[in-house]
A tleap script that builds the chain and sets N, CA, C and O, in Angstrom:
source leaprc.protein.ff14SB
mol = sequence {
  NMET ALA ILE GLU ARG THR PHE SER ILE ILE
  LYS PRO ASP ALA VAL GLU ARG GLY LEU ILE
  ALA GLU ILE LEU LYS MET ILE THR ASP SER
  GLY LEU LYS ILE LYS GLY MET LYS MET MET
  ARG MET ASP ARG ALA LYS ALA GLU GLY PHE
  TYR ALA VAL HIE LYS GLU ARG PRO PHE PHE
  GLY GLU LEU VAL ASP TYR MET ILE SER GLY
  PRO VAL VAL VAL SER CYS LEU GLU GLY GLU
  ASN ALA ILE GLU ASN TYR ARG LYS LEU MET
  GLY ALA THR ASN PRO ALA GLN ALA GLU GLU
  GLY THR ILE ARG ALA ALA TYR GLY MET SER
  ILE GLN ASN ASN ALA CYS HIE GLY SER ASP
  GLY PRO ASP THR ALA ARG THR GLU VAL ALA
  TYR PHE PHE ASN ASP ASP GLU LEU VAL CGLY
}
set mol.1.N position { 88.924 117.016 115.158 }
set mol.1.CA position { 90.211 117.023 114.463 }
set mol.1.C position { 91.158 118.001 115.155 }
set mol.1.O position { 90.747 119.055 115.640 }
set mol.2.N position { 92.400 117.632 115.188 }
set mol.2.CA position { 93.394 118.425 115.905 }
set mol.2.C position { 94.027 119.479 115.000 }
set mol.2.O position { 94.370 119.208 113.849 }
set mol.3.N position { 94.173 120.677 115.544 }
set mol.3.CA position { 94.935 121.711 114.848 }
set mol.3.C position { 96.398 121.439 115.171 }
set mol.3.O position { 96.775 121.345 116.339 }
set mol.4.N position { 97.210 121.315 114.143 }
set mol.4.CA position { 98.630 121.038 114.350 }
set mol.4.C position { 99.453 121.794 113.324 }
set mol.4.O position { 98.933 122.378 112.372 }
set mol.5.N position { 100.753 121.762 113.553 }
set mol.5.CA position { 101.697 122.409 112.642 }
set mol.5.C position { 102.569 121.374 111.969 }
set mol.5.O position { 102.848 120.307 112.517 }
set mol.6.N position { 102.985 121.715 110.777 }
set mol.6.CA position { 103.921 120.874 110.043 }
set mol.6.C position { 104.924 121.767 109.334 }
set mol.6.O position { 104.787 122.991 109.320 }
set mol.7.N position { 105.919 121.150 108.754 }
set mol.7.CA position { 107.011 121.864 108.100 }
set mol.7.C position { 107.026 121.535 106.616 }
set mol.7.O position { 106.735 120.409 106.214 }
set mol.8.N position { 107.367 122.524 105.811 }
set mol.8.CA position { 107.436 122.350 104.367 }
set mol.8.C position { 108.700 123.003 103.810 }
set mol.8.O position { 109.136 124.054 104.279 }
set mol.9.N position { 109.266 122.361 102.812 }
set mol.9.CA position { 110.327 122.989 102.009 }
set mol.9.C position { 109.899 122.926 100.557 }
set mol.9.O position { 109.544 121.859 100.055 }
set mol.10.N position { 109.930 124.054 99.886 }
set mol.10.CA position { 109.858 124.066 98.425 }
set mol.10.C position { 111.306 123.964 97.982 }
set mol.10.O position { 112.114 124.856 98.238 }
set mol.11.N position { 111.622 122.860 97.312 }
set mol.11.CA position { 113.005 122.486 97.024 }
set mol.11.C position { 113.619 123.312 95.886 }
set mol.11.O position { 112.910 123.981 95.134 }
set mol.12.N position { 114.971 123.250 95.777 }
set mol.12.CA position { 115.670 124.081 94.784 }
set mol.12.C position { 115.165 123.938 93.348 }
set mol.12.O position { 115.113 124.927 92.616 }
set mol.13.N position { 114.793 122.733 92.935 }
set mol.13.CA position { 114.332 122.585 91.548 }
set mol.13.C position { 113.046 123.352 91.309 }
set mol.13.O position { 112.883 123.960 90.251 }
set mol.14.N position { 112.131 123.341 92.261 }
set mol.14.CA position { 110.865 124.047 92.106 }
set mol.14.C position { 111.062 125.560 92.179 }
set mol.14.O position { 110.416 126.307 91.444 }
set mol.15.N position { 111.949 126.013 93.061 }
set mol.15.CA position { 112.258 127.444 93.146 }
set mol.15.C position { 112.876 127.911 91.832 }
set mol.15.O position { 112.492 128.947 91.289 }
set mol.16.N position { 113.829 127.147 91.331 }
set mol.16.CA position { 114.508 127.514 90.084 }
set mol.16.C position { 113.529 127.595 88.909 }
set mol.16.O position { 113.703 128.420 88.012 }
set mol.17.N position { 112.515 126.753 88.912 }
set mol.17.CA position { 111.546 126.744 87.821 }
set mol.17.C position { 110.411 127.746 88.023 }
set mol.17.O position { 109.469 127.784 87.232 }
set mol.18.N position { 110.496 128.553 89.074 }
set mol.18.CA position { 109.515 129.611 89.305 }
set mol.18.C position { 108.159 129.109 89.779 }
set mol.18.O position { 107.127 129.674 89.419 }
set mol.19.N position { 108.154 128.050 90.587 }
set mol.19.CA position { 106.897 127.424 90.996 }
set mol.19.C position { 106.455 127.776 92.415 }
set mol.19.O position { 105.513 127.172 92.926 }
set mol.20.N position { 107.106 128.726 93.054 }
set mol.20.CA position { 106.771 129.062 94.441 }
set mol.20.C position { 105.300 129.438 94.575 }
set mol.20.O position { 104.599 128.880 95.419 }
set mol.21.N position { 104.827 130.360 93.770 }
set mol.21.CA position { 103.445 130.837 93.894 }
set mol.21.C position { 102.441 129.716 93.649 }
set mol.21.O position { 101.444 129.608 94.363 }
set mol.22.N position { 102.696 128.887 92.648 }
set mol.22.CA position { 101.767 127.799 92.340 }
set mol.22.C position { 101.680 126.810 93.496 }
set mol.22.O position { 100.588 126.374 93.861 }
set mol.23.N position { 102.823 126.456 94.073 }
set mol.23.CA position { 102.829 125.507 95.191 }
set mol.23.C position { 102.179 126.125 96.429 }
set mol.23.O position { 101.399 125.459 97.110 }
set mol.24.N position { 102.490 127.383 96.728 }
set mol.24.CA position { 101.867 128.041 97.880 }
set mol.24.C position { 100.354 128.140 97.702 }
set mol.24.O position { 99.607 128.013 98.672 }
set mol.25.N position { 99.899 128.365 96.477 }
set mol.25.CA position { 98.458 128.418 96.213 }
set mol.25.C position { 97.821 127.058 96.482 }
set mol.25.O position { 96.743 126.990 97.072 }
set mol.26.N position { 98.467 125.981 96.059 }
set mol.26.CA position { 97.937 124.650 96.340 }
set mol.26.C position { 97.856 124.416 97.848 }
set mol.26.O position { 96.889 123.834 98.339 }
set mol.27.N position { 98.866 124.867 98.573 }
set mol.27.CA position { 98.894 124.695 100.031 }
set mol.27.C position { 97.750 125.470 100.678 }
set mol.27.O position { 96.996 124.909 101.474 }
set mol.28.N position { 97.616 126.748 100.346 }
set mol.28.CA position { 96.574 127.558 100.989 }
set mol.28.C position { 95.177 127.156 100.506 }
set mol.28.O position { 94.224 127.207 101.284 }
set mol.29.N position { 95.042 126.761 99.250 }
set mol.29.CA position { 93.744 126.296 98.762 }
set mol.29.C position { 93.294 125.029 99.485 }
set mol.29.O position { 92.098 124.749 99.561 }
set mol.30.N position { 94.248 124.262 100.015 }
set mol.30.CA position { 93.903 123.027 100.737 }
set mol.30.C position { 93.401 123.306 102.154 }
set mol.30.O position { 92.954 122.393 102.847 }
set mol.31.N position { 93.476 124.559 102.577 }
set mol.31.CA position { 93.019 124.929 103.916 }
set mol.31.C position { 94.130 125.123 104.927 }
set mol.31.O position { 93.867 125.535 106.056 }
set mol.32.N position { 95.367 124.836 104.548 }
set mol.32.CA position { 96.497 125.050 105.455 }
set mol.32.C position { 96.853 126.529 105.491 }
set mol.32.O position { 96.767 127.224 104.479 }
set mol.33.N position { 97.251 127.001 106.662 }
set mol.33.CA position { 97.641 128.400 106.841 }
set mol.33.C position { 99.146 128.466 107.015 }
set mol.33.O position { 99.743 127.613 107.671 }
set mol.34.N position { 99.753 129.477 106.430 }
set mol.34.CA position { 101.192 129.693 106.564 }
set mol.34.C position { 101.425 130.528 107.813 }
set mol.34.O position { 100.961 131.664 107.905 }
set mol.35.N position { 102.149 129.957 108.778 }
set mol.35.CA position { 102.423 130.631 110.043 }
set mol.35.C position { 103.826 131.230 110.098 }
set mol.35.O position { 104.140 132.017 110.991 }
set mol.36.N position { 104.654 130.856 109.149 }
set mol.36.CA position { 106.000 131.400 109.019 }
set mol.36.C position { 106.568 130.931 107.696 }
set mol.36.O position { 106.322 129.805 107.264 }
set mol.37.N position { 107.336 131.810 107.052 }
set mol.37.CA position { 107.896 131.441 105.757 }
set mol.37.C position { 109.116 132.310 105.473 }
set mol.37.O position { 109.148 133.494 105.809 }
set mol.38.N position { 110.120 131.694 104.848 }
set mol.38.CA position { 111.271 132.469 104.393 }
set mol.38.C position { 111.972 131.742 103.262 }
set mol.38.O position { 111.975 130.513 103.181 }
set mol.39.N position { 112.567 132.546 102.392 }
set mol.39.CA position { 113.424 132.005 101.351 }
set mol.39.C position { 114.838 132.081 101.881 }
set mol.39.O position { 115.245 133.080 102.476 }
set mol.40.N position { 115.574 131.019 101.659 }
set mol.40.CA position { 116.948 130.985 102.154 }
set mol.40.C position { 117.778 130.075 101.264 }
set mol.40.O position { 117.252 129.322 100.445 }
set mol.41.N position { 119.054 130.164 101.442 }
set mol.41.CA position { 119.968 129.225 100.807 }
set mol.41.C position { 120.687 128.493 101.932 }
set mol.41.O position { 121.439 129.099 102.695 }
set mol.42.N position { 120.456 127.194 102.032 }
set mol.42.CA position { 121.108 126.415 103.079 }
set mol.42.C position { 122.584 126.261 102.769 }
set mol.42.O position { 122.967 126.024 101.623 }
set mol.43.N position { 123.407 126.395 103.792 }
set mol.43.CA position { 124.817 126.051 103.605 }
set mol.43.C position { 124.969 124.552 103.882 }
set mol.43.O position { 124.026 123.895 104.323 }
set mol.44.N position { 126.142 124.031 103.624 }
set mol.44.CA position { 126.374 122.584 103.754 }
set mol.44.C position { 126.082 122.103 105.178 }
set mol.44.O position { 125.435 121.071 105.359 }
set mol.45.N position { 126.546 122.834 106.178 }
set mol.45.CA position { 126.348 122.417 107.568 }
set mol.45.C position { 124.855 122.357 107.921 }
set mol.45.O position { 124.413 121.430 108.599 }
set mol.46.N position { 124.096 123.332 107.468 }
set mol.46.CA position { 122.649 123.367 107.754 }
set mol.46.C position { 121.959 122.171 107.097 }
set mol.46.O position { 121.141 121.505 107.731 }
set mol.47.N position { 122.283 121.897 105.837 }
set mol.47.CA position { 121.668 120.779 105.120 }
set mol.47.C position { 122.083 119.435 105.728 }
set mol.47.O position { 121.255 118.537 105.883 }
set mol.48.N position { 123.359 119.306 106.069 }
set mol.48.CA position { 123.816 118.052 106.686 }
set mol.48.C position { 123.137 117.823 108.032 }
set mol.48.O position { 122.787 116.690 108.363 }
set mol.49.N position { 122.949 118.876 108.803 }
set mol.49.CA position { 122.255 118.749 110.077 }
set mol.49.C position { 120.797 118.373 109.893 }
set mol.49.O position { 120.273 117.531 110.622 }
set mol.50.N position { 120.144 118.989 108.930 }
set mol.50.CA position { 118.736 118.709 108.685 }
set mol.50.C position { 118.531 117.261 108.244 }
set mol.50.O position { 117.589 116.602 108.685 }
set mol.51.N position { 119.397 116.778 107.390 }
set mol.51.CA position { 119.273 115.420 106.844 }
set mol.51.C position { 120.143 114.404 107.582 }
set mol.51.O position { 120.416 113.331 107.043 }
set mol.52.N position { 120.584 114.715 108.800 }
set mol.52.CA position { 121.469 113.827 109.560 }
set mol.52.C position { 120.901 112.420 109.723 }
set mol.52.O position { 121.657 111.452 109.813 }
set mol.53.N position { 119.578 112.301 109.762 }
set mol.53.CA position { 118.943 110.992 109.900 }
set mol.53.C position { 119.306 110.065 108.725 }
set mol.53.O position { 119.234 108.842 108.846 }
set mol.54.N position { 119.691 110.656 107.604 }
set mol.54.CA position { 120.053 109.883 106.409 }
set mol.54.C position { 121.568 109.755 106.220 }
set mol.54.O position { 122.019 109.278 105.179 }
set mol.55.N position { 122.343 110.169 107.199 }
set mol.55.CA position { 123.805 110.256 107.051 }
set mol.55.C position { 124.456 108.958 106.577 }
set mol.55.O position { 125.419 109.004 105.811 }
set mol.56.N position { 123.959 107.820 107.009 }
set mol.56.CA position { 124.566 106.539 106.636 }
set mol.56.C position { 124.035 105.997 105.303 }
set mol.56.O position { 124.522 104.976 104.819 }
set mol.57.N position { 123.077 106.646 104.727 }
set mol.57.CA position { 122.492 106.178 103.469 }
set mol.57.C position { 123.374 106.600 102.297 }
set mol.57.O position { 124.027 107.642 102.358 }
set mol.58.N position { 123.400 105.799 101.233 }
set mol.58.CA position { 124.281 106.091 100.100 }
set mol.58.C position { 123.948 107.392 99.363 }
set mol.58.O position { 124.815 107.965 98.702 }
set mol.59.N position { 122.711 107.860 99.470 }
set mol.59.CA position { 122.300 109.072 98.754 }
set mol.59.C position { 122.526 110.357 99.551 }
set mol.59.O position { 122.215 111.440 99.055 }
set mol.60.N position { 123.062 110.266 100.776 }
set mol.60.CA position { 123.194 111.427 101.650 }
set mol.60.C position { 123.965 112.570 100.995 }
set mol.60.O position { 123.482 113.702 100.970 }
set mol.61.N position { 125.150 112.294 100.469 }
set mol.61.CA position { 125.974 113.349 99.865 }
set mol.61.C position { 125.289 114.016 98.688 }
set mol.61.O position { 125.332 115.239 98.546 }
set mol.62.N position { 124.667 113.223 97.857 }
set mol.62.CA position { 123.951 113.756 96.694 }
set mol.62.C position { 122.755 114.612 97.134 }
set mol.62.O position { 122.474 115.653 96.539 }
set mol.63.N position { 122.062 114.161 98.177 }
set mol.63.CA position { 120.925 114.912 98.702 }
set mol.63.C position { 121.379 116.263 99.247 }
set mol.63.O position { 120.757 117.288 98.966 }
set mol.64.N position { 122.444 116.269 100.015 }
set mol.64.CA position { 122.955 117.523 100.570 }
set mol.64.C position { 123.396 118.455 99.434 }
set mol.64.O position { 123.070 119.641 99.448 }
set mol.65.N position { 124.130 117.928 98.462 }
set mol.65.CA position { 124.563 118.744 97.322 }
set mol.65.C position { 123.370 119.376 96.617 }
set mol.65.O position { 123.401 120.553 96.257 }
set mol.66.N position { 122.333 118.592 96.426 }
set mol.66.CA position { 121.119 119.095 95.776 }
set mol.66.C position { 120.466 120.201 96.600 }
set mol.66.O position { 120.088 121.238 96.056 }
set mol.67.N position { 120.330 119.988 97.903 }
set mol.67.CA position { 119.622 120.958 98.732 }
set mol.67.C position { 120.382 122.267 98.915 }
set mol.67.O position { 119.781 123.280 99.275 }
set mol.68.N position { 121.694 122.264 98.672 }
set mol.68.CA position { 122.456 123.520 98.759 }
set mol.68.C position { 122.695 124.121 97.371 }
set mol.68.O position { 123.388 125.130 97.244 }
set mol.69.N position { 122.129 123.511 96.341 }
set mol.69.CA position { 122.374 123.951 94.961 }
set mol.69.C position { 121.647 125.236 94.599 }
set mol.69.O position { 121.963 125.851 93.581 }
set mol.70.N position { 120.693 125.651 95.399 }
set mol.70.CA position { 119.947 126.870 95.115 }
set mol.70.C position { 119.048 127.206 96.279 }
set mol.70.O position { 118.987 126.460 97.256 }
set mol.71.N position { 118.347 128.324 96.185 }
set mol.71.CA position { 117.469 128.726 97.277 }
set mol.71.C position { 116.295 127.768 97.455 }
set mol.71.O position { 115.874 127.086 96.521 }
set mol.72.N position { 115.781 127.740 98.681 }
set mol.72.CA position { 114.588 126.984 99.043 }
set mol.72.C position { 113.632 127.930 99.753 }
set mol.72.O position { 114.029 129.006 100.199 }
set mol.73.N position { 112.379 127.528 99.855 }
set mol.73.CA position { 111.403 128.266 100.651 }
set mol.73.C position { 110.934 127.330 101.748 }
set mol.73.O position { 110.339 126.287 101.477 }
set mol.74.N position { 111.207 127.710 102.994 }
set mol.74.CA position { 110.786 126.909 104.134 }
set mol.74.C position { 109.568 127.572 104.764 }
set mol.74.O position { 109.463 128.797 104.811 }
set mol.75.N position { 108.650 126.740 105.246 }
set mol.75.CA position { 107.474 127.311 105.890 }
set mol.75.C position { 106.940 126.400 106.979 }
set mol.75.O position { 107.140 125.186 106.966 }
set mol.76.N position { 106.262 127.021 107.911 }
set mol.76.CA position { 105.522 126.339 108.959 }
set mol.76.C position { 104.050 126.477 108.589 }
set mol.76.O position { 103.535 127.584 108.433 }
set mol.77.N position { 103.387 125.340 108.452 }
set mol.77.CA position { 101.986 125.307 108.055 }
set mol.77.C position { 101.144 124.865 109.245 }
set mol.77.O position { 101.601 124.094 110.089 }
set mol.78.N position { 99.918 125.359 109.304 }
set mol.78.CA position { 99.030 124.989 110.399 }
set mol.78.C position { 97.641 124.702 109.865 }
set mol.78.O position { 97.184 125.338 108.915 }
set mol.79.N position { 96.978 123.742 110.482 }
set mol.79.CA position { 95.607 123.418 110.121 }
set mol.79.C position { 95.169 122.130 110.774 }
set mol.79.O position { 95.936 121.495 111.498 }
set mol.80.N position { 93.929 121.745 110.516 }
set mol.80.CA position { 93.422 120.481 111.036 }
set mol.80.C position { 94.200 119.342 110.392 }
set mol.80.O position { 94.305 119.258 109.168 }
set mol.81.N position { 94.741 118.470 111.229 }
set mol.81.CA position { 95.531 117.330 110.754 }
set mol.81.C position { 96.539 117.752 109.680 }
set mol.81.O position { 96.662 117.112 108.636 }
set mol.82.N position { 97.249 118.831 109.958 }
set mol.82.CA position { 98.156 119.446 108.977 }
set mol.82.C position { 99.196 118.470 108.444 }
set mol.82.O position { 99.502 118.489 107.252 }
set mol.83.N position { 99.740 117.626 109.298 }
set mol.83.CA position { 100.806 116.714 108.859 }
set mol.83.C position { 100.265 115.750 107.813 }
set mol.83.O position { 100.818 115.637 106.719 }
set mol.84.N position { 99.186 115.060 108.152 }
set mol.84.CA position { 98.595 114.098 107.228 }
set mol.84.C position { 98.071 114.787 105.968 }
set mol.84.O position { 98.269 114.294 104.857 }
set mol.85.N position { 97.408 115.916 106.144 }
set mol.85.CA position { 96.832 116.602 104.985 }
set mol.85.C position { 97.904 117.130 104.039 }
set mol.85.O position { 97.738 117.071 102.820 }
set mol.86.N position { 99.001 117.644 104.587 }
set mol.86.CA position { 100.065 118.127 103.702 }
set mol.86.C position { 100.751 116.962 103.001 }
set mol.86.O position { 101.120 117.076 101.832 }
set mol.87.N position { 100.926 115.853 103.693 }
set mol.87.CA position { 101.541 114.683 103.055 }
set mol.87.C position { 100.667 114.177 101.896 }
set mol.87.O position { 101.187 113.781 100.853 }
set mol.88.N position { 99.359 114.191 102.080 }
set mol.88.CA position { 98.453 113.810 100.987 }
set mol.88.C position { 98.565 114.792 99.832 }
set mol.88.O position { 98.584 114.388 98.669 }
set mol.89.N position { 98.640 116.086 100.150 }
set mol.89.CA position { 98.751 117.114 99.118 }
set mol.89.C position { 100.062 116.989 98.351 }
set mol.89.O position { 100.093 117.214 97.141 }
set mol.90.N position { 101.146 116.631 99.040 }
set mol.90.CA position { 102.436 116.470 98.343 }
set mol.90.C position { 102.375 115.320 97.364 }
set mol.90.O position { 102.863 115.451 96.241 }
set mol.91.N position { 101.795 114.198 97.749 }
set mol.91.CA position { 101.765 113.011 96.913 }
set mol.91.C position { 102.973 112.127 97.174 }
set mol.91.O position { 103.828 112.445 98.000 }
set mol.92.N position { 103.029 111.015 96.459 }
set mol.92.CA position { 104.107 110.039 96.619 }
set mol.92.C position { 105.460 110.676 96.338 }
set mol.92.O position { 105.576 111.586 95.517 }
set mol.93.N position { 106.489 110.179 97.040 }
set mol.93.CA position { 107.853 110.692 96.858 }
set mol.93.C position { 108.278 110.636 95.404 }
set mol.93.O position { 108.908 111.566 94.901 }
set mol.94.N position { 107.937 109.555 94.730 }
set mol.94.CA position { 108.234 109.414 93.303 }
set mol.94.C position { 107.094 110.076 92.522 }
set mol.94.O position { 105.972 109.570 92.538 }
set mol.95.N position { 107.354 111.188 91.845 }
set mol.95.CA position { 106.290 111.892 91.120 }
set mol.95.C position { 105.542 111.009 90.119 }
set mol.95.O position { 104.364 111.244 89.850 }
set mol.96.N position { 106.209 110.004 89.571 }
set mol.96.CA position { 105.556 109.106 88.613 }
set mol.96.C position { 104.456 108.282 89.284 }
set mol.96.O position { 103.563 107.769 88.609 }
set mol.97.N position { 104.518 108.156 90.605 }
set mol.97.CA position { 103.521 107.385 91.347 }
set mol.97.C position { 102.544 108.280 92.114 }
set mol.97.O position { 101.630 107.780 92.771 }
set mol.98.N position { 102.732 109.592 92.032 }
set mol.98.CA position { 101.893 110.532 92.776 }
set mol.98.C position { 100.526 110.678 92.103 }
set mol.98.O position { 100.410 110.699 90.878 }
set mol.99.N position { 99.500 110.777 92.947 }
set mol.99.CA position { 98.142 110.934 92.440 }
set mol.99.C position { 97.969 112.283 91.752 }
set mol.99.O position { 98.584 113.277 92.138 }
set mol.100.N position { 97.130 112.299 90.736 }
set mol.100.CA position { 96.762 113.533 90.041 }
set mol.100.C position { 96.247 114.543 91.064 }
set mol.100.O position { 95.530 114.176 91.994 }
set mol.101.N position { 96.606 115.793 90.895 }
set mol.101.CA position { 96.172 116.843 91.806 }
set mol.101.C position { 97.115 117.101 92.956 }
set mol.101.O position { 96.886 118.017 93.745 }
set mol.102.N position { 98.186 116.303 93.072 }
set mol.102.CA position { 99.169 116.537 94.132 }
set mol.102.C position { 100.301 117.420 93.608 }
set mol.102.O position { 100.491 117.565 92.401 }
set mol.103.N position { 101.036 117.998 94.536 }
set mol.103.CA position { 102.156 118.869 94.170 }
set mol.103.C position { 103.183 118.102 93.351 }
set mol.103.O position { 103.645 118.582 92.316 }
set mol.104.N position { 103.534 116.923 93.812 }
set mol.104.CA position { 104.583 116.164 93.120 }
set mol.104.C position { 104.133 115.649 91.763 }
set mol.104.O position { 104.943 115.573 90.839 }
set mol.105.N position { 102.857 115.292 91.618 }
set mol.105.CA position { 102.361 114.890 90.291 }
set mol.105.C position { 102.433 116.067 89.323 }
set mol.105.O position { 102.764 115.897 88.149 }
set mol.106.N position { 102.124 117.245 89.818 }
set mol.106.CA position { 102.106 118.436 88.970 }
set mol.106.C position { 103.508 118.969 88.671 }
set mol.106.O position { 103.780 119.399 87.550 }
set mol.107.N position { 104.397 118.942 89.666 }
set mol.107.CA position { 105.660 119.665 89.527 }
set mol.107.C position { 106.922 118.845 89.776 }
set mol.107.O position { 108.021 119.330 89.505 }
set mol.108.N position { 106.802 117.636 90.278 }
set mol.108.CA position { 107.979 116.816 90.546 }
set mol.108.C position { 108.601 116.289 89.262 }
set mol.108.O position { 107.897 116.014 88.291 }
set mol.109.N position { 109.922 116.149 89.260 }
set mol.109.CA position { 110.642 115.649 88.084 }
set mol.109.C position { 111.292 114.297 88.344 }
set mol.109.O position { 111.500 113.524 87.408 }
set mol.110.N position { 111.613 114.000 89.595 }
set mol.110.CA position { 112.263 112.734 89.942 }
set mol.110.C position { 112.074 112.507 91.440 }
set mol.110.O position { 111.507 113.348 92.137 }
set mol.111.N position { 112.552 111.369 91.925 }
set mol.111.CA position { 112.442 111.096 93.362 }
set mol.111.C position { 113.156 112.179 94.176 }
set mol.111.O position { 112.642 112.605 95.210 }
set mol.112.N position { 114.314 112.624 93.736 }
set mol.112.CA position { 115.039 113.683 94.445 }
set mol.112.C position { 114.452 115.051 94.125 }
set mol.112.O position { 114.168 115.830 95.035 }
set mol.113.N position { 114.270 115.345 92.868 }
set mol.113.CA position { 113.754 116.642 92.436 }
set mol.113.C position { 112.229 116.557 92.388 }
set mol.113.O position { 111.616 116.627 91.323 }
set mol.114.N position { 111.634 116.404 93.576 }
set mol.114.CA position { 110.195 116.184 93.655 }
set mol.114.C position { 109.429 117.384 94.200 }
set mol.114.O position { 108.312 117.247 94.699 }
set mol.115.N position { 110.036 118.548 94.100 }
set mol.115.CA position { 109.416 119.852 94.357 }
set mol.115.C position { 109.264 120.233 95.826 }
set mol.115.O position { 109.369 121.414 96.155 }
set mol.116.N position { 109.020 119.271 96.724 }
set mol.116.CA position { 108.722 119.667 98.100 }
set mol.116.C position { 109.074 118.579 99.106 }
set mol.116.O position { 109.244 117.408 98.768 }
set mol.117.N position { 109.174 119.013 100.343 }
set mol.117.CA position { 109.393 118.127 101.493 }
set mol.117.C position { 108.356 118.480 102.533 }
set mol.117.O position { 107.963 119.640 102.658 }
set mol.118.N position { 107.908 117.484 103.283 }
set mol.118.CA position { 107.017 117.728 104.402 }
set mol.118.C position { 107.321 116.775 105.542 }
set mol.118.O position { 107.795 115.661 105.319 }
set mol.119.N position { 107.052 117.208 106.748 }
set mol.119.CA position { 107.287 116.388 107.941 }
set mol.119.C position { 106.446 115.118 107.887 }
set mol.119.O position { 105.344 115.106 107.338 }
set mol.120.N position { 106.999 114.032 108.479 }
set mol.120.CA position { 106.309 112.744 108.441 }
set mol.120.C position { 105.599 112.378 109.736 }
set mol.120.O position { 104.982 111.315 109.814 }
set mol.121.N position { 105.669 113.228 110.748 }
set mol.121.CA position { 104.991 112.945 112.007 }
set mol.121.C position { 105.103 114.116 112.954 }
set mol.121.O position { 105.848 115.058 112.681 }
set mol.122.N position { 104.379 114.083 114.069 }
set mol.122.CA position { 104.375 115.204 115.018 }
set mol.122.C position { 105.745 115.555 115.586 }
set mol.122.O position { 106.095 116.732 115.662 }
set mol.123.N position { 106.524 114.553 115.986 }
set mol.123.CA position { 107.847 114.836 116.546 }
set mol.123.C position { 108.765 115.443 115.498 }
set mol.123.O position { 109.484 116.404 115.769 }
set mol.124.N position { 108.733 114.876 114.305 }
set mol.124.CA position { 109.544 115.403 113.206 }
set mol.124.C position { 109.128 116.833 112.881 }
set mol.124.O position { 109.982 117.695 112.672 }
set mol.125.N position { 107.834 117.088 112.838 }
set mol.125.CA position { 107.338 118.434 112.530 }
set mol.125.C position { 107.867 119.453 113.535 }
set mol.125.O position { 108.360 120.512 113.147 }
set mol.126.N position { 107.766 119.132 114.834 }
set mol.126.CA position { 108.266 120.062 115.857 }
set mol.126.C position { 109.762 120.311 115.685 }
set mol.126.O position { 110.220 121.451 115.763 }
set mol.127.N position { 110.519 119.239 115.450 }
set mol.127.CA position { 111.969 119.358 115.289 }
set mol.127.C position { 112.312 120.171 114.052 }
set mol.127.O position { 113.171 121.051 114.109 }
set mol.128.N position { 111.651 119.888 112.933 }
set mol.128.CA position { 111.970 120.582 111.681 }
set mol.128.C position { 111.576 122.051 111.727 }
set mol.128.O position { 112.331 122.902 111.258 }
set mol.129.N position { 110.412 122.365 112.281 }
set mol.129.CA position { 110.016 123.775 112.414 }
set mol.129.C position { 111.044 124.511 113.264 }
set mol.129.O position { 111.491 125.597 112.897 }
set mol.130.N position { 111.422 123.925 114.400 }
set mol.130.CA position { 112.385 124.570 115.307 }
set mol.130.C position { 113.775 124.687 114.685 }
set mol.130.O position { 114.541 125.577 115.055 }
set mol.131.N position { 114.107 123.803 113.748 }
set mol.131.CA position { 115.421 123.847 113.097 }
set mol.131.C position { 115.553 125.095 112.218 }
set mol.131.O position { 116.654 125.614 112.038 }
set mol.132.N position { 114.445 125.570 111.680 }
set mol.132.CA position { 114.487 126.690 110.742 }
set mol.132.C position { 113.860 127.985 111.257 }
set mol.132.O position { 114.110 129.054 110.701 }
set mol.133.N position { 113.041 127.898 112.320 }
set mol.133.CA position { 112.334 129.090 112.789 }
set mol.133.C position { 112.507 129.279 114.292 }
set mol.133.O position { 112.457 128.323 115.065 }
set mol.134.N position { 112.711 130.531 114.686 }
set mol.134.CA position { 112.612 130.931 116.095 }
set mol.134.C position { 111.145 131.200 116.373 }
set mol.134.O position { 110.375 131.462 115.449 }
set mol.135.N position { 110.751 131.137 117.631 }
set mol.135.CA position { 109.352 131.381 117.987 }
set mol.135.C position { 108.853 132.722 117.486 }
set mol.135.O position { 107.700 132.827 117.068 }
set mol.136.N position { 109.690 133.753 117.515 }
set mol.136.CA position { 109.244 135.089 117.103 }
set mol.136.C position { 109.109 135.218 115.575 }
set mol.136.O position { 108.679 136.263 115.085 }
set mol.137.N position { 109.463 134.193 114.835 }
set mol.137.CA position { 109.287 134.201 113.379 }
set mol.137.C position { 107.981 133.531 112.957 }
set mol.137.O position { 107.649 133.494 111.772 }
set mol.138.N position { 107.242 133.002 113.936 }
set mol.138.CA position { 105.966 132.325 113.655 }
set mol.138.C position { 104.830 133.176 114.207 }
set mol.138.O position { 104.935 133.731 115.301 }
set mol.139.N position { 103.753 133.275 113.452 }
set mol.139.CA position { 102.608 134.060 113.899 }
set mol.139.C position { 101.523 133.133 114.410 }
set mol.139.O position { 101.390 131.997 113.956 }
set mol.140.N position { 100.753 133.631 115.355 }
set mol.140.CA position { 99.614 132.857 115.873 }
set mol.140.C position { 99.964 131.879 116.878 }
set mol.140.O position { 99.091 131.173 117.383 }
savepdb mol mol.pdb
quit
């Protein structure tokens, strides 16, 4: 199995509800290691750049507004098959369809307010980690 890195965001709704510790515990209990982490508030330009792939979609403006509505916690996670394993841990995008024991089943409220984001592949993971972290902000 390959050791790889992936990217995670604990979204504004989960931060506002005080769920940072619970979500981080689920992440570390799954065997993933946190290699970099920070709490931040994205400005509009940062959020629009991050979600640029969705720019032509009808939900883009609402998504950006949501992501700048409060602080988020971004992190770089590492472990065996980290991308796939974190995606399984997050659960389905729609919390109503997420399997029991996943982050979104436990803490998600809607498709948008679903507590967390994770990279969907190796290229995306590299791009997303680099979008939020400099090399000197990551350990190991």
